[in-house]
Each structure stands twice: as C-alpha cells, then as structure tokens.
C-alpha positions as CSV (number, residue, x, y, z in Angstrom):
1,M,0.2,0.0,0.2
2,A,3.0,2.2,0.6
3,L,4.0,1.8,-2.6
4,V,0.8,2.8,-4.4
5,G,1.1,5.5,-2.2
6,F,4.7,6.6,-3.7
7,F,3.2,6.6,-7.3
8,I,0.5,8.5,-6.5
9,L,2.6,11.2,-5.2
10,I,5.0,10.5,-8.5
11,F,2.3,10.5,-10.7
12,G,1.5,14.0,-8.7
13,F,4.9,15.4,-9.6
14,I,4.6,14.3,-13.3
15,Y,1.1,15.6,-13.6
16,S,2.6,18.9,-11.9
17,I,5.2,19.4,-14.6
18,S,3.9,18.1,-17.4
19,F,0.4,20.6,-17.2
20,A,0.9,22.9,-14.5
21,G,4.4,24.1,-15.7
22,F,6.6,26.5,-14.1
23,P,5.0,29.8,-13.3
24,L,4.9,32.3,-16.8
25,L,6.4,35.7,-16.7
26,D,3.4,37.5,-17.8
27,P,0.2,35.3,-17.9
28,T,-3.0,36.3,-19.7
29,P,-5.7,35.6,-16.9
30,E,-6.8,32.8,-18.8
31,L,-3.5,31.2,-18.8
32,L,-3.4,31.6,-14.8
33,A,-7.0,30.3,-14.3
34,R,-5.7,27.0,-16.4
35,Q,-2.4,26.4,-14.5
36,G,-4.3,27.2,-11.3
37,F,-6.8,24.8,-12.5
38,H,-3.7,21.7,-13.4
39,Q,-1.9,22.6,-10.2
40,S,-5.3,21.8,-7.8
41,I,-5.4,18.8,-9.3
42,A,-1.5,18.2,-9.1
43,N,-2.6,19.2,-5.3
44,Q,-4.9,16.6,-4.6
45,F,-2.5,14.2,-6.4
46,F,0.1,14.8,-3.7
47,I,-2.4,14.8,-0.5
48,V,-4.1,11.8,-1.8
49,G,-0.4,10.0,-2.2
50,S,0.5,11.2,0.9
51,I,-2.4,9.8,3.1
52,V,-1.8,6.3,1.0
53,F,2.0,6.5,1.9
54,L,1.7,7.0,5.3
55,L,-1.4,4.5,5.9
56,G,0.3,2.2,4.1
57,I,3.5,2.8,6.5
58,L,1.8,2.5,9.7
59,I,-0.1,-0.7,8.3
60,L,3.4,-2.4,8.0
61,P,3.6,-3.4,11.7
62,F,0.3,-5.0,11.8
63,M,0.1,-7.2,8.3
64,K,3.6,-8.6,10.4
65,L,1.5,-9.7,12.9
66,K,-1.1,-11.8,11.0
67,P,-0.8,-15.1,11.2
68,S,0.5,-17.0,8.4
69,K,-1.6,-19.9,7.0
70,E,1.3,-22.6,6.9
C-alpha cells in the first residue's frame, strides 16, 4: 500500500510538471486560470498520495503480526 501511495506521489509530480508547468512571466488571466486548475489537481494527487503512503507505512507492523496460513 505504501508503494501505491509512492506511485501516486510520483504521478502527481509528473502531472504538475507536464500540465501546470513552471510559473509564467507575464501570463494572461486565462493562462493563470488554466495553470491554477492543473496545479489544484496536482495538489490533490500529492495529498491523496501522501495519505495512502503514510497509511501503508502505518499498516506494515500490523501486517507482520498477521498469522501465516502455514
């Protein structure tokens, strides 16, 4: 589960660079709105990825305690 969260974080980083890009020097209001929209989506990926990653790390000790079926 931690690995899934890590991949969501990586995807959010790639999405941020690909679609939101770097801040523009003299953008029009439309470009600012577009950049803000894509940055908000990337932020959601960062938040969800962080939560899933942390939950995955917190679950690891409990998965080690689970009895095996052997």
